[in-house]
N, C-alpha and C positions, 0 to 999 in steps of 0.2 A: 532326365531333363537336359537339353543341350544348352550350350553357352548363350545363344541368343535368347532362349526362353528365360534363363536365369537373369540375364541383363535386363530384359523387359520387366521381370518381376521385381528385382531389387530397385529399379528406377521408381517404382510406385510404392516403395516400402520405406518407413521412417528409419533413419540412421540409428536412433536409440533402440528401436526394436531389433535391428540387426545385431547391435552390440549385445543386447540382452539374450538374444537367441544363441549367439556364439558362446556366451558364458555357459549356457546350459548344455549345448550340443558338443562344442569343441572342448569345453572344460577348462578354458583359460581365457585371459584377456586377449581380444583381437583388435582393439582400437588403439590408434597411434597416440603418441604424446600430444598434449594440447597445443604445443608450439607448431605442429604441422597444421597450418591453417591456409585458407584461400587468400591469395595475394593479388589476384587479378579481378575476379568477380565472384559472385556467390552461386554460380551454376552448380547443380548437382552433377556428380560424375559417377559413372558405373562402367567398368570394363575389366578385361583380363590384364594382369600385370605382365609387363615386359621389363626385365631388370638389368641394371648396370652396377658394377662395383668399382669405386674409386678408392685410391689410397694416397697417403702423403708422398710428396716427392719434391726435389728441387730442380728436376728436369723441366725443360720447357717443351711440353708435348701437347698436341691437340687431344681432345677427349675422343679418341678414335672409336672405341667400342660403343660409346653413346651415339656418335654420328652414324655409324654403320647400323645400329639397332633402329634408329629412327627411320632409316630407309628400308630396313628388312623386316621389321616386326609386322604382324598382321594388322591390317587397318582396324581401328576401334580399340587399340591397346591403350593402357595407362602406363606411361614410361616412369618407372620407379628407380631413383638413383640413390645409392648409399655411398656416402663420401668417406666414412671411416677415418675422418680427420677433423680439422677445425671447421665447424659448420659455418663460420663467418667468411665464406667464399662462395661466389656464384657458380653453380654447376649447370645453370640454365639461363638462356637469354633469348634475344630476338631472333637470331638466325636459326637456332635449334627449334624455336617455335614455328618459324616459317616452314622448316622441314617437316615438323610434326603435323601441321595443318595440311600440307601438301599430300601427306601420306595417310590422312584420315584418322589420326589418333585422337583420343578422347581428352587426355589431360597429362600433366606431369606431376609427380609426387616426389619431393626432394627431401633428403636428410640434411641438405645444406641450404644455400640461399639462391634467390633468383635475382636477375638484374634486367634492365631494359623494360621495366614495368610499364612506363608510359607508352612505349612503342607497342608492347604486346596488347595492352588495353585498346589502343587506338586502331591498330591495324588488324588484329586477329580475334580479340576477345577469348583467347584460349585459356582454359582454367589451369592454373598452376598452384599447387599446394606446397608450401615450403616452410622451413624453420624461420626464415628471415628474408629481408632484402639486403643486398650488398652490391656495390659497384665493382668489387674486385674479381679478377679472372682466376681461373684454376691454373693458368700457365705459370710454371715455376712453383706451384703449391700442391697440386694434386694431379693424378693421372688415372685414367681408366685402365683396368687390367683384365676385365672379363665381363661377359654379358650372359643373360639367360641362365643364371644360377641363383640359389637362395641368397638374399641379402637382407640386412637389417635396416629398416627405415622407421623412424619415430618409435624405436624401442620394440618393433614387431618384426618377426621374420616373415619375409615376403618371398614366396616361391613363384616362378613363372607360371602364369595361368590361374593363380589365385584371383578371386574377384574383389576388386578394389571399389569401395562405395564411399563417396564423400560428399559433404555439404558443409554448411556453416557450423554444424554440430561437431564436425571432425571427420576422421577417416577410419573406416573399418575394413580390415582385410579378412575376407571369408575364404578359408581353405577350400580349394576346388572340390575336394572329395566330400566336403560337407555342404556344398552349395544348396542342393535341393532341400535337405533337411532344415538348414538354417532359414531358407526362404519360407518354407511352410510354417515354421514356428513364428517367424517374424510377422507373417501375415496374420496369424492367429492373435498375436499380441496387439497388432494394430486394430484388429476388429474388436477385441475386448476393451481396449482403451477408448475406442469411439463409443461403445455402448456404455461404458462407465461414465464418460463425460456427459452423455445425455441424462443418465440417472442423477448425477450430481446437480445438473442444471434443473432437472424436474423437481428433485427433493430439496434443493438448496442445502445440500449437506455433503461435504467431502467424506465424512465418516461413514455415511450409508453406502457411498460408492465403493469405498475401500473394503467395507465389510462384505459386500456382495462379490466383488471382482478380485480383491486382493492385490491390486496394482497401485503403486505409488511412484 
């Protein structure tokens, strides 16, 4: 299954089902910390990860690796930034959003904060998932040191090309090598839950639904 087929499939699949499928197939937690939440809108996001690593510094430097990646990553990417420092600093703002939209990217997922929220909502409607909002710049506080390598965001290791799926329930990172298997199982879970919900409504009994389908 190619990436476009996976993206289309995960777009129609519940986040919770993706998380449950990852538990079984990948064998570990694949969903980010609950503090990684949508800060601009509640649009669902699905796309391959493009990653940036930042570290603490007192140097005043632009986030060059992030700026370059926004221009160079394949359209449709989810830009994932790991700050590895104080999360109470904005690693994303209005100008980076303008670049991401111009290059056809899907969203940004940040281990730190976002700023310029009013501008992003008003001018772009671009989905940003972040730990917090903060007006403070990274200049003199953090610097980018690399891109397109494994990074930790929201307690989860994200590899370039992993499939990032997010909505108001949270963010799940599906390892690329398990993408097809996770999607297949997640679809099965969605179907079983829909059938179970119908049975519960018909029988007016949660217990009967649980007894037949085993989902809760």
